[in-house]
Each structure stands twice: as C-alpha cells, then as structure tokens.
N, C-alpha and C positions, 0 to 999 in steps of 0.2 A: 476434877478441876478441868476447866475448859482450856484447850490449847490455842495459843494465839496464832493468827494467820501471819504469813510473811509480810502482809501489808500493814501490820500493826504500827500505829503511830508511836513516835518517841516523845515522851513528855519529860522535860527536865524541871526539877523542883528546886526552887530557891527558898530556903527556910532556915531557922535556927536549928542547931543540932542537939539542943538540950533534951534530956529524956522525956520531959513533960510533953514534947511535941511528937513523940514516936507513934502514939496511937492515932493521932490526927493523920500522920503520913500513911501508916500501914492500913488502917481501917477506913480512912476517908479518901485521901487522894489516890493512893495506889489501887485501892479497890475500885474507886470510880473509874480510873484509867482502864483497869482490867475489864470492867463492864462495857467500856467503849472500844474494846479491842486495841488497847494501847498499853505501852509499858512506861511506868513512872520510876525515875531514879533520881537520887540526890548525890552530890559529889562525895560525901563522906562514906558512901557504900563502895566506891569504886577504887580500883588499883590503877595507878598512873605514875608516869615519870614527870619531873619538872615541878613547877610551883602550882599551888592549888588554884591561884587566880588564872593561870594559863589554861588549866583544865576546865575551870568554870566557863571561860570565854569559848573554848572549843566545844563544850557541851551545849552552850546556848546556841552557837552557830549551827550545830548538827540537829538540834531539836526541831520537831514539827510544831511544838507548842511549849511555852514556858508557863509554869504555875508558880506564883510567888506568894508565900505566906507572910502577911504584913502584921500579924499579931505581935504587938509590942513595938512595931516600927523599928526593928533592929537596923542600925546603920549599914551593916554589910549587905543585908537583903535589899535595902533601898538603893544602895550603890549598884548592885547587880541588876535590879530592875531597870535602872538607867542604862546599863550596858545592853540589856536585851532590847530596849526600845531603840537605842542607837544602832543596833544591828538589824533593825526592822523586823523583829520577831513579834509574833502575836503573844500577848501575855494575859493570863487570867489571874486576877488578884484574889487572895483569900484573906478575909478579915473577920474579927469578932464584933466589930462595931463600924458600920458604914460611915458614921460621923467622924471617925478617927482617921479615915483615909486622907493622906496629904492632899492639899488643894490641887496640885498639878496632876494628880492621878485620878481625880474623881470622875473623869470622863471615860476611863477605861473599864472594860468588863470586870466585874468582881462577884464573888460569892461570899455570903455572910455565914460563918460557921456558928451555929446556934448552940453548940455543945454536943450535938448529935453527929457522930461520925457516919452514921447511916445516911442521914440527910445530906451530909457533905459529899459522900460518895455519889449519890444521885445527881447532885448539882454539878459536880466535876464531870461526870459521865455525859450529862446533857451539854455542857459547854464544849467538850471535846467533839461530840457528834456534830454540833452546830458548826464548829470551825472546819471540820472535815467536809461538811456538805456545802460550805460557803468559802471555797479556797481563795476567791478574789477579794474577800473582805479583809481589810487591814485596819488596825487601830493605832498605828504608830504615827505620832505627830511628825517624826523625822521624815517618814515617807511622804506624807502630804506636803510638808515644807519643801523638800527637795524637788518634788514634782512641780510645785508652784514656782520655784525659782527657775526651773527649766523653761517654763512658759514665759516668765519675765525676760529671760535671756534671749528667747527667740524673737522678741519685739525688736531689739537692737543690741547686738553684742557689745558695741562700743559704749553704749549708754548704760549697760548692765550694772557696773559698779555704783552708778549714781541712782539707779532705780531700786537697788536692794533695800535701802532704809524704808522706802515707801512700801515695798512688798512685805517687809518684816512687820511694819505697823499694821497693815491690812490683815495679815495672818493673825496677829495678836487680837485684833478687833473681832475677827471671826470666832476665835477661841472663847473670848469673853461672852460673845452673843450666845454661843452654844451653852455655856454655863448658866447664863441668865434665863435662857429658854426653859431649862429644866428646874429653875428656881422660882424667881419672882415673876417671870414671864417677860416677853418683849413684843413690840409691835411687828407683826408679820403681814405682808401683803398676800392677797388671795392665792395667786399662783404658787407661791412657796408653801403656803399652808396646805394647798391641795396636793402638791407633790409628796409632802410628808405623810398626809392622811392616806393617800392611795397605797403607799409602800407598807404602812402599818396594817391596813386592812388586808392587803394581799398576804401578809404573814399570819395574822390572827384570825381572819375569816369571821370577824365580829364587828358590828357597828351599832351601838346603842346610844341614842341621843336623849338627854334629859333637858327639856326646854322650860325656862322660867318665864317665857313670854310667848306671845302669838302674833304673827304678822304674815303678810302676803308672801308666799314662797317665791313668786316671780320678782318681788322687790328686794328681798334679803339675800338672794343668791344671784351671782353674776352668771354669765352665759357658760363659762367653763365649769362652774360648780353644778349648774343644771345638767350639763352633759355628763358630768361625773355621776350624779344621782341616777341618770338614765342607765349608765353602764352598770352601776351597782344593782339596779333593779333587774338586770338580765342574769345576774349571778345568783342562782338559787342556793348555793352551798354556803352563803354568808348569812350568819345570824343577824337579823336586822330588827330593831325595835325603836319606836319613838314614844317617849313619855312626856306628856304635857303636864307641867306642875304649876298651875295658877289657880287662884280662888274661883269657886263656882260662880260667884257674882260676875267675874270677868269673862267666864265662859259664856254666860247668858248675854252679856253686853257685846260680846265679840263673836257671836254665833257664826256669822258668815266666814270670818277668818278661821275659826276652829274647824269648820267643815272643809274649807279649802286646804288647810294643812293636812287634815286626816286623809282627804282624797289624794293629795300629793304623795304622801308616804305609802298609803295602801297600794297605789298604782305601781309602786316600785318595790313591792314585796315586804314592806315593813309591817310588823304588828304594831298596833296603835293602842296606847294606854293613857288613862288619866290618873293623876295623883294629887290629892288635896294637900296643899302645903302644910296645913295645920296638923294633918295626920302624920306627915313626914317629920315635922318638928317633934311631935310626941314620941314617935318611934326612935328618932335620933337622939333626943335629949338635948338638942342644940338647934340653932337657927338654920332654916332651910337655905341651901345655896342660891345665890342670886346670879349665877353665871351659867351659861350653856356648858354642859359637861358631856363630852363624848367618851364613852367607856368602850374600850376594845378588848376587854378581858385582861390582857397582859399590860396594856398601857392605858393612860388617861390623858385626854386633852381638855383644857378648860379655856373658855373664851369670855373675856370681859367686854361687854358691849356698852357703847355710849348711847343710851336711849333705846327706843324700841326697834331699831333697825340696824342691820349690819353696816349700812351705808351712811348712817347718820354720824357726824363727827368731822374731824379735820381732814382725814384722807379717806376717800371711798374704798371700801373693801379692805381696809387695813385694821386689824384687830389685835388687841393685846392677847397673846397666846401663851399658855403654860402647858408644857408637855412633859410627862414623867412616867416612869415605871409605876404600875399600880401599887399603892400602899395598902396596908390593912384598913386604914380609914376610908380609902376609895372603895374597897370591896364592901365595907360595911354600909356605906352610903347607897351603893347600888342594890344591895340586898334589902335595905329599908324601902327604897323606891319600889322594888318589886312587890314587897309585902303590902305596901300601902296603895297599890294601883289596882284599877279595874279596867277591863277591856273597853275600848271605845267602839262598841258595835252600833248597829243602826238604832237599837232600842235606847242606848245611852244618848246618842246624838238627838234623837227625837225628844227625849225627856229634858235635856239640858241646853240645847242650842236653839234659842228662840229666833 
C-alpha cells in the first residue's frame, strides 16, 4: 500500500451513514482520494468531544476539499452543503442522477455515480487533482457575492446601503444567465464569446468546427476573432479541424466561398473535411444539425445564426450561444461527422468547386 506524503490533502465527506453507502465511500470516494494523495474521512468515523454539528463545522473549515453525496437528497447533507458554501469551501457533489440535483446547486462541480465504485474513484481522483492544480479557482456563490459587494461599497460607502438591492438584482441576473447559457442558450456578444472560447481551448487543446453554411471568412468574423484564429494557427499542439456540412449542389454554386474558407482554415493549421448532410442523417438516424457546432472534446458550443452571416440580424456579432459539457449525444454526433467526412484536398476542390 502506498504511503501518503505529508502534503496529502484533507477531504471531508458529507453523506448518509446507512450501510448501503459504505462501499461507495470506501471503494469510490476514499480510494479516489488515496489515488490523488489525499485522505478522506466522514464524521461518524471520528472520535470527538461536543456536538456532532460542531464537529462537522470544524471539519468543513479544516478540509482542503469537501465531497458531498447527494444521492437521495438527504436534508442533513443538503444543510451541510450550505454550510460548506457559506464557509467558502470548494465542494464536489456526488449524485446518481444529474437531473435530480437541486436547482441552486446545478452550477457546482459534480460527479455522477453510475453504480461503479471504480469509475467513481477515478472521477473523485481527477477532481481532487484539478482542485489542487487550480488553487485560485473557487465555486462558492458566497465568495463571488461578497467580493461583488466590496466593489459596490468602494463606489460610495455612504450610498452603499441604497446600492445593495441593485447589486443583489444584478448578481441574480448573472446567475440566471449562466444557467441559461448551459441550457437553452443566450445572446452573447463577440468579445465575451471569444474570452470563453479561448479559455476552453487553452484547457482542452482541441477546436473542431462543424459548419452548416459557407460564407466569406472576412465578413463573418470580426477583427478580434480573426486575430484569435491567427493565434490559434501558431499553436501546433492544438487539434484543429473544420467540417463543412452542406449539400454538394451548394458547394458547386458557392465554389469561390468554399475555396476561401478552405484556404482560411488550412493557413491556420486546420484539417479540412466535407460531410454530405444526407450521409450524416442516415448515420445519425435523425435530422442534421442546422447550427454551427464547435466541439472541444470535453465541451461543446452551439451557435444559432440568423441567416447566412454572423453579422446579419438585430445586433452585429451577437449570437445565441449554448455552451455545455459534452454529452453522449454530442460525442455520437462528432463520431458520425467523422465517419461521413472526406478530406477536402486539392483533388476534391478541383472536382467539386466550379
């Protein structure tokens, strides 16, 4: 058995104490912590003086990370999760159904226990390692809210009490927007979309674009986005691919634009492919997507365009955007696009672009 280093993290586990949860704790959470050079404990294992709640609060305060098992949404666990967030601790949730997570907790990191304690151990280990490697990252609403109020108070301390209701409303609006972004999608301006995209690619090192339309790259991308593509082009360790998914008839009728797009992406290190929509429909067994989809491996971003151009519509360069963690359906779509695609080499261009 491996010996833990002195730098081992302390993970405090909030969970029901019924016997049916013991294997989840021992084989999943505790083993995952061990793999990440951490120790995992729950309060019923410990000897202590005083009340159990005083001990729980003390252990939450002392922990480097809190893991909370939400299976069954037990009231005592939910209460303790609230305490942990109030104490500004990072919390990783464990559930057996992502849809069962309470609305106010859906934006926090979570792991889905699929019944395999081995998989749970790997997921917990990964979460602990990420938290250790990113010490400045925090997921507590309380921390963000308090920092926001400090900024409001700095504007005018005498006016502060009157500004608080406005600050509270704005913070609530931000929270709602974040939920909508990963759900139905919201309108996002180009600079904000760009900032999110750059951070995701910096982490995943993958950028795959599935395009259901073709247009002049200099018209659909603003200056900051063109500069972004130039920067991406200089980074050879990023997996880059562009898939054009339009009918061959449109390819023939828009040969100049197809060539321009292919040249644009090739010059920036992208591999270029063509996918016939009818082949994709046959492979998927459903309608081909009509949105631009950017697949980063771990995450997916979908853009709903108004017409053939990013800039066509009410507000230039403002697009309805949906961003989410990659689902099995997203992975299946990307695999289907790969299977149905052929490389857009010179022979393909000569044959199809009139």
